[in-house]
C-alpha positions in Angstrom: 111.4 64.8 -29.4 110.6 67.2 -26.6 106.8 67.8 -26.9 106.9 70.2 -24.0 109.0 72.6 -26.1 107.7 71.7 -29.6 104.0 72.3 -28.9 104.3 75.7 -27.2 106.8 76.8 -29.9 104.2 75.8 -32.5 101.6 77.7 -30.5 103.8 80.8 -30.4 104.2 80.6 -34.1 100.4 80.3 -34.5 99.9 83.4 -32.3 102.4 85.4 -34.3 101.0 84.5 -37.7 97.3 84.9 -36.7 97.9 88.3 -35.0 99.8 89.5 -38.1 97.0 88.3 -40.4 94.4 89.8 -38.0 96.0 93.2 -38.4 96.3 92.8 -42.2 92.6 91.8 -42.6 91.6 94.7 -40.3 93.5 97.1 -42.5 91.9 95.9 -45.7 88.5 95.6 -44.0 88.0 91.9 -44.8 85.8 90.6 -41.9 85.6 86.9 -43.0 89.4 86.9 -42.9 89.8 88.2 -39.4 86.9 86.1 -38.2 88.7 83.0 -39.4 92.1 83.9 -37.9 90.5 84.8 -34.6 89.1 81.3 -34.5 92.6 79.9 -34.8 94.4 82.4 -32.4 93.0 80.9 -29.2 94.4 77.4 -30.0 97.9 78.9 -30.4 97.5 81.0 -27.3 96.5 78.0 -25.1 99.5 76.0 -26.5 101.9 78.9 -25.8 100.4 79.5 -22.3 100.6 75.7 -21.4 104.3 75.8 -22.3 105.0 78.7 -19.9 102.8 77.0 -17.3 105.0 73.9 -17.6 108.1 75.9 -17.0 106.8 77.6 -13.9 108.5 76.7 -10.6 106.7 75.2 -7.6 106.5 78.5 -5.7 104.7 80.1 -8.7 102.2 77.3 -9.7 99.2 79.2 -8.5 99.5 82.2 -10.9 100.6 79.7 -13.6 97.4 77.6 -13.0 95.2 80.7 -13.0 96.8 81.9 -16.3 96.2 78.6 -18.0 92.6 78.3 -16.8 91.9 81.8 -18.0 93.4 81.0 -21.3 90.9 78.2 -21.7 88.1 80.5 -20.7 89.3 83.0 -23.3 89.5 80.3 -25.9 85.9 79.1 -25.2 84.4 82.6 -25.5 86.3 83.6 -28.6 85.9 80.4 -30.6 82.1 80.5 -29.9 82.0 84.2 -31.1 83.8 83.6 -34.4 82.4 80.2 -35.1 79.0 81.8 -34.8 80.1 84.5 -37.4 81.4 82.0 -39.8 78.5 79.6 -39.6 75.1 80.9 -38.3 75.6 84.6 -39.2 77.2 83.9 -42.6 75.0 81.0 -43.8 71.5 81.8 -42.4 68.9 84.5 -42.9 68.5 86.0 -39.5 65.6 88.0 -38.1 66.3 91.6 -37.1 66.3 90.6 -33.5 68.6 87.7 -34.0 70.9 89.8 -36.1 71.1 92.4 -33.4 72.3 89.7 -31.0 74.5 87.6 -33.2 76.1 89.8 -35.8 79.4 91.1 -34.6 79.1 94.4 -36.3 75.9 95.2 -34.4 77.9 95.6 -31.2 75.3 93.5 -29.3 75.5 90.3 -27.2 78.1 88.5 -29.4 80.4 91.6 -29.4 80.1 91.8 -25.7 81.1 88.2 -25.4 84.1 88.9 -27.6 85.3 91.7 -25.3 84.7 89.5 -22.2 86.8 86.8 -23.9 89.7 89.2 -24.6 89.4 90.5 -21.0 90.0 86.9 -19.9 93.0 86.8 -22.2 94.4 89.9 -20.6 94.1 88.4 -17.1 95.6 85.2 -18.4 98.7 87.0 -19.7 99.0 88.9 -16.5 99.0 85.8 -14.3 101.2 83.9 -16.7 103.7 86.7 -16.7 103.6 86.8 -12.9 104.5 83.1 -12.8 107.7 83.6 -14.9 111.1 83.9 -13.5 112.9 85.9 -16.2 116.6 85.0 -16.5 117.6 87.0 -19.6 116.7 90.2 -21.3 114.3 88.6 -23.8 112.4 86.9 -21.0 112.2 90.1 -19.0 110.6 91.8 -22.0 108.2 88.9 -22.4 107.2 89.0 -18.7 106.7 92.8 -18.8 104.7 92.8 -22.0 102.4 90.0 -20.7 101.8 91.6 -17.3 101.2 95.1 -18.8 98.8 93.5 -21.2 96.7 92.6 -18.2 95.5 96.3 -18.1 93.3 95.5 -21.1 91.1 93.5 -18.7 89.5 96.7 -17.3 88.6 98.2 -20.7 87.4 94.9 -22.2 85.2 94.2 -19.1 83.8 97.5 -18.0 83.5 99.6 -21.1 80.6 97.4 -22.5 78.8 97.8 -19.2 78.6 101.6 -19.9 76.7 100.9 -23.2 79.1 103.0 -25.2 79.5 100.3 -27.9 75.8 99.8 -28.4 75.6 103.5 -29.4 78.1 102.8 -32.2 75.7 100.5 -34.0 73.6 103.3 -35.2 76.2 104.6 -37.7 79.8 104.8 -38.8 82.0 102.4 -40.7 83.9 101.2 -37.6 87.2 102.6 -38.8 88.1 103.8 -35.3 87.5 100.4 -33.8 89.5 98.7 -36.5 92.4 101.1 -35.9 92.3 100.4 -32.2 92.5 96.7 -32.9 95.4 97.2 -35.2 97.2 99.0 -32.4 96.5 96.0 -30.1 98.0 93.7 -32.8 101.1 95.9 -32.8 101.4 95.5 -29.1 100.7 91.7 -28.9 102.7 90.6 -31.9 106.1 90.8 -30.0 104.6 88.5 -27.3 104.2 85.8 -30.0 107.6 86.5 -31.5 109.5 86.5 -28.2 107.7 83.4 -27.0 108.7 81.6 -30.1 112.3 82.5 -29.6 112.1 81.6 -25.9 110.9 78.0 -26.7 113.3 77.6 -29.6 116.3 78.6 -27.5 115.4 77.0 -24.1 
């Protein structure tokens, strides 16, 4: 049994399923559902990224190492964000000040950490894509999708600094934000699918 292929293939499947469910729960506006799947997504992403890191050739180990390290940074931020929503926020009576910091829908500190985490994910996919030597059409698509995804780093990192999200907390149902996240799911879902096919066939 080749664990170097089986584990990243399983990770790619986790990424595919969780991104699909994330989109579904966003559409039906079920926060506890997408909080839970976002807690699982980083595990699959790290497993998938580790598999691509393992395949990288010696002359591309630096970007592969950076991609894997950033995947771990992303996982740390995101699991802290959504574990907080599923435990402290869900189970405890928070003061108004604590709620402003910890409730995801308040667009405060915890929301900013979420965006920073996904910014790290974007950088991770960029460097991981940079480390790949694509030898077939599917791998070329995977490489391109991962590297282009790196562009999200800039919006995830710099838009919160402008304070635009904090202004959203005063009103609205968040429909625009949920639709933007659904669009991200549509973009990212093929990365999980193509990665799964890559590890299954290699």
